[in-house]
C-alpha positions, 0 to 999 in steps of 0.5 A: 528568496527572489527569484526570476520566473518565466511567464506564469509568474509575471501573468500571475503578478499581473492578474493579481493586481487587478483581482484584489482578494483578502487573504482569508476570504474565499474567492467569489464564485469559488464553488463553481465548477470552472470549464476547462479542457478536458485532459488525461489526469497526468496533464491536468493541474489542481488546486491543492492544500499542505497539511489539509487538516490543520485548517487555519492553525497558526498563520495558516488560512485554509478552512475546514475540509468541506470549505476547502473542497467547496472552493475547488481544492482537490488534493488533500493531505492527511498526516497520518499515525498508528499505534498511538502509544498502543492506548489507541490503536489505529490511524490517527491524524496529527503533525508531529504526534497524533491530535497535533495541529488538527483543526476540528472547527467545521471538521470531525470532533475525533482525530481518527482517519476514518471520521476523516475519510468520510468527510471526503466521501460524503463531499464526493458523494454530494458533487459526482461532477467535481474533478477527481480528488487526491487524498494524500495519506502521509505516514508518519510511522511505518505501518509495515513494522514490528507493530503492524505485523498482521491485519488485526494490527492494521498493516496495509491490508487493513488501510486498503479495507478502510479505503474500499469500505469508505469510498466504494464505488467513488475510489479510483484505484492504482491498479486500474490505472492504465499509463498507455491509456489514461483516464481524463479528468472528465472520466474520474469526476466524482471519484477519489485517488487515494495516495500513500505519501511519507514513511519510506518503509511503508511506501516501499513494502506497499509496492513489493515484499522482501523474503527468503526461503519461500514456499507455496501451496494452492488447494482445489478452491483456488486458496494460496498460502505462501510462506517465508523467512524475512530477508533481515531476520528469522522471523516467519511470515505468511501471505494468503490469497485467491488464485483467479484466471491466472493471477493470484490476489493477495489478501492477508499478510502477517508474522506467524512465528518469531524464529524460524529457517526453511519453512513449507506449507501444505494446504488441503480443500477444506482450507486446512493448512500444515506448516513445517520448518527448522528452529534457528541454529538447532536441528529441531524441527517444528510444525504449525496448523493453520486455517484460512478463512474462506470469506477473508483470507485470514490464517487462524495459526495453532501453536509451535510444536517440535515433531523431530529433528533434522533439516530442509523439512517439506510436506505434502497432503497425500489424500482427497480427504486432506487429512493424511500427510507425508513430511520428507526431510534430510538428517541433520548428521548425513546430508545424503540421507533423507527421512520421512513421517506420515501424519494424521490432521486433526483440524479440529484440535489443530494438531498433526499425529506423526507416526511411521518415521524411517529413512526414505530414498525419495526426494524432498518436496518441491516446496516452492511449487504447487499445483491443484488441476490445472492451477500452478503456482511457483514462488521465487525470489528476484529483483524486479527492475530496481527492487532488491534481489530478495523481492517476492515473485510468483509464476502461475500457469498463465503469468510469470514474475508477478510481485507478492504484494498488497492489492494495489488500491492505493498509489504510491508517491515518489519524492525527490531523494527516494530510492530508485525502486520508489520511483520505478512505475510511480505516477505521483511525484513530490518535493518541496516548493523550493528553487532547488526543486525546480528542475526536478519538478519540471522534469517530472512534469515533462515526463507526464507525471503528477507532481505535488509541490508542498509549501507553495506559499508565494506567487515566485514558487511557480515553476514552468510547467506549473507543478500539478498540485501546488500545495499551499497553506494559503488557498483563498490568497488572491495570487494563489487563485489567480494563478490556478485559474490562469494555469486552467486548473480543474474543478 
């Protein structure tokens, strides 16, 4: 489609006639760093490719990942699938399905994401003076759904650890970005910036979590466990983390029961926990015992066991050794009458012996609040700007209203047409390189956002200002190289 463009397009077309390059050849000197003025990251422009893993498949001319990086490409995109029919559990590259359109010529022989991350890391190690590489992981499946209910089934906590272990000190984390004082390109040379794209469920759940009836506990070692019911079903979920300097860093997240209501949790200083809840649509009360790993935060759970009937169960440890418990719940027949149990934890057997069941005038424990010495945590639900009302939040004795969520290792992309909550606090924007998206791209650039325009395959796709990442399938075409040189793209 022919379009009227501003000065950028005219400059490209004029310069392209003076600098002919064959469509499939890398430009002379492409591996040399371009000297451009140092600018804050949101103001920079970078060479970028679309479906970078596809190499030269079809009529596309990208080359291997190393060839692209050598030529100055600083935005790499991987399409990622997980739980590939349960036969090769993991993250795999591919377009519409794992393995599709993956070009292994000069690239890893496998389709495993891990191997393709290592290629980028190795190149970054060898080129510490190169401009930062944004690595987009375009998830084609939801890694927060019913197939990804724990770290071991590769939810985003697993992804975070993979990124951290592969890139190490080369990694620039989203949580380290300061919008008020953004780093410059030169300050980020040699770094890799991970970006989550694709599936909207994955992107939303990475930024926040939702739930109902949350409960929380903290122990003297700073370990924290939160439990809640799903906002959309009766499944029960947990978060575990550590309290440091008034903030909770969440380490693990997962489903621990297929059916439950009104959960509550108690946690001792050994990392042993007892959880209680109602079985849905019945008066049966259930308990589980768990153990929190001091190294990883992962929780090992016992089986569910019934112990009484009633509603609104609450539980706490009542001795310093953390073996004696007291549980208080409401009678299922008399909402004004509470009952209690004494419990003795057998940590080795992961079970509780319950005794002395009787009526009590004591109130239910405050399951939403827990304190150890001066460290205090309180869990609640409430909207954070554009997020839903069921968004899980946590207060401490120092900070209020933090989101309960995965560590923000990766940035999360906002795409044209996404919900308002995905736009909230987003640095990276994206849309197709199409005339109908011109206003979206230019407005985002004017708002100091980094913008990807994918399928940027003709010179008349240029906007003014140019997209931060004109993601092309033809990075060696003369018009593209000239356009990026004229724009002062960072290498």
